[in-house]
C-alpha positions as CSV (number, residue, x, y, z in Angstrom):
1,X,0.0,0.0,0.0
2,X,1.4,3.3,-0.9
3,X,1.9,6.1,1.6
4,X,-0.8,8.4,0.1
5,X,-3.4,5.7,0.3
6,X,-2.7,4.9,3.9
7,X,-3.3,8.5,5.0
8,X,-6.9,9.1,6.0
9,X,-8.4,12.6,5.8
10,X,-11.2,13.7,8.0
11,X,-14.6,14.5,6.5
12,X,-15.4,18.2,6.6
13,X,-18.0,17.6,9.3
14,X,-15.5,15.9,11.6
15,X,-12.8,18.5,10.9
16,X,-15.2,21.3,12.1
17,X,-16.1,19.2,15.2
18,X,-12.5,18.7,16.0
19,X,-11.3,22.2,15.5
20,X,-14.3,23.8,17.2
21,X,-13.9,21.4,20.1
22,X,-10.3,22.3,20.5
23,X,-11.1,26.0,20.6
24,X,-13.8,25.3,23.2
25,X,-11.3,23.3,25.2
26,X,-8.8,26.2,25.1
27,X,-11.6,28.6,26.2
28,X,-12.6,26.5,29.2
29,X,-8.9,25.9,30.1
30,X,-8.3,29.6,30.1
31,X,-11.4,30.2,32.3
32,X,-10.3,27.5,34.8
33,X,-6.8,29.0,35.0
34,X,-8.3,32.4,35.6
35,X,-10.2,31.0,38.6
36,X,-6.9,30.0,40.2
37,X,-4.8,33.0,39.2
38,X,-6.7,36.2,38.7
39,X,-9.7,35.9,41.0
40,X,-8.0,33.6,43.5
41,X,-11.4,32.1,44.4
42,X,-10.5,28.7,43.0
43,X,-7.5,28.5,45.4
44,X,-9.8,29.1,48.4
45,X,-12.9,27.1,47.3
46,X,-11.2,24.2,45.4
47,X,-11.2,22.6,42.0
48,X,-14.8,21.3,42.1
49,X,-16.2,24.8,42.9
50,X,-14.1,26.3,40.1
51,X,-15.3,23.8,37.6
52,X,-19.0,24.4,38.6
53,X,-18.4,28.1,38.4
54,X,-17.1,28.1,34.8
55,X,-19.5,25.5,33.3
56,X,-22.5,27.7,32.8
57,X,-24.9,28.0,29.9
58,X,-23.7,31.6,29.3
59,X,-20.0,30.4,29.1
60,X,-21.0,27.5,26.9
61,X,-22.9,29.8,24.5
62,X,-20.0,32.2,24.3
63,X,-17.6,29.3,23.7
64,X,-19.6,27.8,20.8
65,X,-20.4,31.1,19.1
66,X,-16.8,32.4,19.2
67,X,-15.3,29.1,18.4
68,X,-17.4,28.9,15.2
69,X,-16.4,32.5,14.4
70,X,-12.7,31.5,15.0
71,X,-13.1,28.4,12.8
72,X,-14.7,30.4,10.0
73,X,-11.9,33.0,10.2
74,X,-9.1,30.5,10.0
75,X,-10.9,28.7,7.1
76,X,-11.0,32.0,5.3
77,X,-7.3,32.5,5.9
78,X,-6.5,28.9,4.8
79,X,-8.4,29.5,1.5
80,X,-6.9,32.9,0.9
81,X,-3.2,31.9,1.5
């Protein structure tokens, strides 16, 4: 089997899911780090409290909307360059 045949490409749907999911992961990671560094509440109240504090519907909505915008922006750049 030749090397090009053995490489599998993601379908466009799974590529979007993977890239948007990664952006959402980075968003929540940044929020969690903020709970322990900037506000300091996470250090006092613990990890479980910090996780409950960042996983809200408002944060999820922001994460999905802006990760889709980020995905579209980078797709635009990929197609232009």
